[in-house]
C-alpha positions in Angstrom: 66.0 44.2 -37.9 68.7 41.4 -38.6 67.4 37.6 -37.7 70.5 35.8 -36.3 71.1 32.8 -39.0 73.3 29.2 -37.8 73.6 26.4 -39.5 72.8 22.9 -38.0 73.4 19.4 -39.1 70.1 18.1 -39.5 71.3 14.5 -38.5 73.4 15.4 -35.5 71.5 18.7 -34.3 75.1 20.2 -33.9 75.6 23.8 -35.1 78.4 24.9 -37.5 81.6 27.2 -35.8 83.8 29.4 -37.4 86.5 26.7 -37.7 84.0 24.2 -39.9 83.6 21.9 -36.8 80.3 21.2 -35.4 79.4 22.0 -31.9 76.4 21.1 -29.7 76.2 24.7 -28.3 74.5 27.7 -29.7 76.5 30.0 -28.0 79.9 28.6 -30.1 78.0 28.4 -33.5 78.7 30.9 -36.3 76.0 33.7 -36.6 75.4 34.3 -40.3 73.8 38.1 -40.9 71.6 36.7 -43.8 69.7 33.3 -45.0 72.0 34.1 -48.6 75.2 34.6 -46.7 75.0 31.4 -45.0 73.5 29.4 -48.1 76.3 30.4 -50.1 78.6 29.1 -47.1 77.1 25.9 -47.3 77.3 25.5 -50.8 81.1 26.6 -51.0 81.9 24.0 -48.6 79.3 21.6 -50.0 77.9 20.7 -47.0 75.0 18.4 -46.4 72.3 17.3 -44.3 72.3 20.8 -42.9 69.5 23.5 -42.4 69.2 27.3 -41.7 68.1 28.4 -37.8 66.5 31.7 -37.4 66.9 32.8 -33.8 64.3 35.3 -32.7 65.1 37.4 -29.6 62.9 37.2 -26.6 61.1 33.8 -28.1 61.1 30.4 -27.0 61.4 28.6 -30.1 63.5 28.7 -33.4 62.3 28.4 -36.4 64.4 25.7 -38.6 64.5 25.0 -42.3 66.2 22.0 -44.2 67.9 22.8 -46.9 67.9 20.4 -49.6 71.2 20.7 -51.0 72.4 16.8 -51.2 71.6 16.4 -54.7 73.1 19.6 -56.4 76.8 17.6 -56.3 75.3 14.4 -58.0 76.8 13.4 -61.5 74.3 12.9 -64.2 
């Protein structure tokens, strides 16, 4: 069973679209097939302030997991 994974901006609560823009509508969000794919995308685009949203079919609530990617690109 695949669980759809979305990327959400933790500040604006908007969802990532396929064109790289953000939308407030879940229906317009890019659906990733796995958390790994979503994380790799976020790393590749150097996205900050994002989290993963797991959407469970038939349930009223989603599970959101914030990603701590902000410090990865800081120069040492």
